[in-house]
N, C-alpha and C positions, 0 to 999 in steps of 0.2 A: 491542322485541316488534315488526311488527307486523298489521296486525291482522288477519285470515283475512276472503275476504272471499265469498262467496258464492258458487258460480259454475253459470252452465248447459251444457248439454246442444250441444256443438254444429250433431251429427242435423240438429236441430227449425230448426238455423236454412241451410241449406244443403241442403236435400230438393229433389228433384222431385217426390216426392207429397201437395202442396199446394194448390189448386189456388187458394186465393183467395192464401197467400203469392207463387202465382209470375205470379199478374195485379198483384197489390203489387209485388213484385221488377220488375215490367216494367217498372213506367210509372218505379218514384222506388227501381231497388234500383245502379241500374248505379253513379254512386259509390262507395253501402257496396263493391258486388263486387272493384270498383280500390284501392279504396283498403285490405281484405283482405289481395288478391294482394297489392297488394305489399309488403304488410308481412310478412308470408308466407314467398317471394323470400326478401325479406333472410333476418330471422331463419333463414332456412334457410343459406341463404353462409355468412353470423353464427357457428352449428354453432349461434348460442344457446335452449338449457336448454328452456324455455322463454315465453311469447306472448297478453298480453291479447291474443284478437283480437278484440272487441268490445266493449263496455264500454254499460249501457241508462243514454238521458238519465233525469236524476233521481230515482237507484237506484244504488244500490251495485251493485249483480248486476251480475258480467262472466261472459264467457266463455274460460278461462282454454284451453287449447290445450300438448302435449309435444310435443319434439325429434319423438316417432319417431313422433308421427301428422302432423310437415306432409305428407309427399307422398299419401296420404289423402286430406289435404284439398283441397291444392289440383289430386287429379286429380275432389275431387266437384262441387270447384266449375268445371275445368273440362265438369265435364259440367255441370250450373248452367247454364250456361253458352252452352253449344252451344244447348238448348230455348229461351234464353231468346233467340238470335241478339243475341248475346254478345261479337263474336270479336275482337277486337281483346285482352278480356282472351283467352280460350279460346287468342290468339298468344305472348303473353305468359307463358300456365303451358307453353305444347310449347317456349320458346326457352329457358327452364327449365331443362323435362330433358335437352331436348339436349345443352345446355354440361353437367348433367351426366353424359351418357353421357359426351362426349365425356372430361371428364375424368378416368373412370375408362380410357378406353381409351386414356392416357396415363398412368396411370398406372401399367395392367399394363402392357405396355412398357418406357417405367422398369424396370421388375419381372425382365421376362421379361429384357433390356440387364442388370439388375446381375448376376441371377441364370446369369446366361453365362459370367462372369467369373472 
């Protein structure tokens, strides 16, 4: 039996509304946001049902998210990174979304060809 871990909502940590937090992220948060973005994109590509977004040091508290939230969180990260001027992370998220669009187009063309036969 697995031990249930207390969780926190991710919204509090990926927001543009808290000035002090934004200041902290602008100084120290680039690595944090890069890691979250990389992990989210990887989990999204592999359709992982849930992901531990981050954990707190010296604590058992974690932030877990479900697959259905991945795209929304990536959009929030992109908005946050635009504000913080972390454009490399924005580019990483945009590249992921473009690859998803490309796959959707290919799947749509495949379905059209298959249905035409």
